[in-house]
C-alpha positions as CSV (number, residue, x, y, z in Angstrom):
1,M,25.1,-1.2,-106.8
2,A,24.6,-5.1,-107.4
3,K,21.3,-4.9,-104.9
4,A,20.3,-1.4,-107.7
5,I,21.3,-3.7,-110.8
6,F,20.0,-6.8,-109.7
7,S,16.9,-5.2,-108.6
8,Q,16.2,-3.7,-111.7
9,K,16.7,-6.7,-113.7
10,V,13.9,-8.2,-111.7
11,R,11.6,-5.2,-112.2
12,D,12.0,-5.0,-115.6
13,A,10.9,-9.2,-116.1
14,G,8.1,-8.2,-114.2
15,L,8.5,-10.9,-111.1
16,E,9.3,-7.5,-108.1
17,D,6.5,-9.9,-106.0
18,R,8.8,-12.8,-106.2
19,F,12.1,-11.4,-105.0
20,E,13.4,-9.1,-101.9
21,V,16.7,-7.6,-102.8
22,D,19.3,-6.2,-100.4
23,S,22.2,-5.8,-99.7
24,A,24.5,-6.3,-96.6
25,G,28.1,-6.2,-96.0
26,L,30.5,-8.2,-93.5
27,G,32.0,-5.2,-91.7
28,G,29.4,-1.8,-90.3
29,W,32.0,0.7,-91.2
30,H,29.7,2.2,-93.4
31,E,26.5,1.1,-91.5
32,G,23.6,3.3,-91.8
33,E,25.7,5.3,-94.6
34,K,24.4,5.9,-98.1
35,A,26.1,4.6,-101.4
36,D,29.2,6.2,-102.5
37,E,28.7,9.2,-104.5
38,R,30.5,7.5,-107.8
39,T,27.9,4.6,-107.5
40,I,25.1,6.6,-107.5
41,K,26.0,8.8,-110.3
42,V,26.9,5.6,-112.3
43,L,23.4,4.3,-111.6
44,E,21.8,7.6,-112.3
45,R,23.3,7.9,-115.5
46,R,21.9,4.7,-116.6
47,G,18.8,5.4,-115.4
48,V,18.6,2.6,-112.3
49,P,17.2,3.9,-109.4
50,F,18.7,3.3,-105.9
51,E,17.7,3.9,-102.1
52,H,20.1,2.1,-99.5
53,R,22.1,2.2,-96.6
54,A,24.6,0.3,-95.9
55,R,24.2,-2.3,-92.8
56,Q,26.1,-5.1,-91.8
57,I,25.2,-8.8,-92.7
58,R,22.6,-10.3,-89.5
59,P,22.4,-14.0,-88.6
60,R,19.2,-14.0,-89.7
61,D,20.0,-12.9,-92.7
62,L,21.1,-16.7,-93.7
63,F,17.5,-17.7,-93.0
64,D,15.3,-15.1,-94.2
65,F,17.1,-15.3,-97.7
66,H,17.5,-18.1,-100.2
67,Y,20.1,-16.8,-102.3
68,L,23.6,-14.9,-100.4
69,V,25.9,-13.7,-103.4
70,V,29.0,-12.3,-102.8
71,M,31.4,-10.6,-104.8
72,D,34.7,-12.2,-103.8
73,D,36.6,-15.2,-102.3
74,M,37.3,-13.3,-99.0
75,N,33.4,-12.2,-98.5
76,F,32.8,-16.2,-99.7
77,E,35.0,-17.7,-96.9
78,K,33.4,-15.2,-94.4
79,V,30.2,-15.8,-95.1
80,E,30.6,-19.5,-95.7
81,Q,32.3,-19.8,-91.9
82,M,28.8,-18.2,-90.8
83,M,27.2,-19.9,-92.7
84,R,28.7,-23.8,-91.4
85,S,27.7,-22.8,-87.8
86,R,24.6,-22.8,-88.4
87,R,21.5,-24.9,-90.2
88,T,20.3,-22.8,-93.2
89,E,19.2,-23.6,-96.6
90,A,20.6,-20.6,-98.5
91,K,22.6,-21.3,-101.0
92,L,26.2,-19.1,-101.5
93,L,27.3,-17.9,-104.7
94,K,29.8,-16.0,-106.1
95,M,28.5,-12.9,-108.7
96,A,31.5,-13.2,-110.5
97,A,30.4,-17.4,-111.3
98,F,27.7,-15.2,-113.5
99,D,30.4,-13.2,-115.4
100,P,30.6,-14.5,-119.0
101,T,34.0,-13.2,-119.1
102,G,34.8,-15.4,-116.8
103,K,36.5,-12.6,-114.2
104,R,37.0,-14.3,-110.9
105,D,36.0,-11.4,-108.4
106,V,34.2,-8.4,-108.5
107,P,36.3,-5.8,-107.6
108,D,35.2,-3.1,-104.7
109,P,35.9,0.1,-106.7
110,Y,35.6,2.3,-103.1
111,H,39.7,3.2,-103.9
112,G,39.9,3.7,-107.8
113,E,38.9,6.1,-109.7
114,D,35.3,7.1,-111.3
115,K,36.3,4.6,-114.5
116,H,36.6,1.6,-112.0
117,F,32.9,2.7,-110.5
118,E,31.9,2.0,-114.7
119,A,33.9,-0.9,-114.9
120,V,32.2,-2.7,-111.7
121,Y,28.8,-1.4,-113.2
122,E,29.6,-3.1,-116.5
123,Q,30.5,-6.8,-114.9
124,L,27.6,-6.7,-112.4
125,D,25.3,-5.8,-115.4
126,R,25.9,-8.9,-117.6
127,S,26.2,-10.7,-114.1
128,C,23.1,-10.0,-112.6
129,A,21.2,-11.3,-115.6
130,A,23.2,-14.1,-115.6
131,L,22.1,-14.6,-111.7
132,L,18.6,-13.6,-112.3
133,E,18.6,-16.5,-115.5
134,Y,20.2,-18.8,-113.2
135,I,17.4,-18.1,-110.3
136,K,14.4,-18.7,-112.5
137,R,15.1,-21.5,-114.1
138,E,16.1,-22.9,-110.9
139,R,12.7,-22.5,-109.1
140,S,11.1,-23.4,-112.5
141,S,12.5,-27.1,-111.8
């Protein structure tokens, strides 16, 4: 969901030629699968296009991307460990750090109800907007 929302914000800003946006998880248990149907429905209701197959993060991602954005503390710690063992210049960020409401993490709605997917969409929408502004400011300085 974060990939779709952030990609839409990048397109809306006319910056698609300056960004490569991807999504990967730490575990490979859903590798190759489409997004959860509830995610797809939430995005469709908002007019956000989305085509993605799940994949696991690769060591190369630590070098191919300038920013690695995770959803919670557990993922932050695990990606940080991966980064420590390599010399990468990627910047590790937590999506919730950009949420103006101050929420600590972006929860995984997978085991929840439709309303949880809606709430995550709202949080990601706010956070992705702020993340894009942060990157634009950082890149212009």
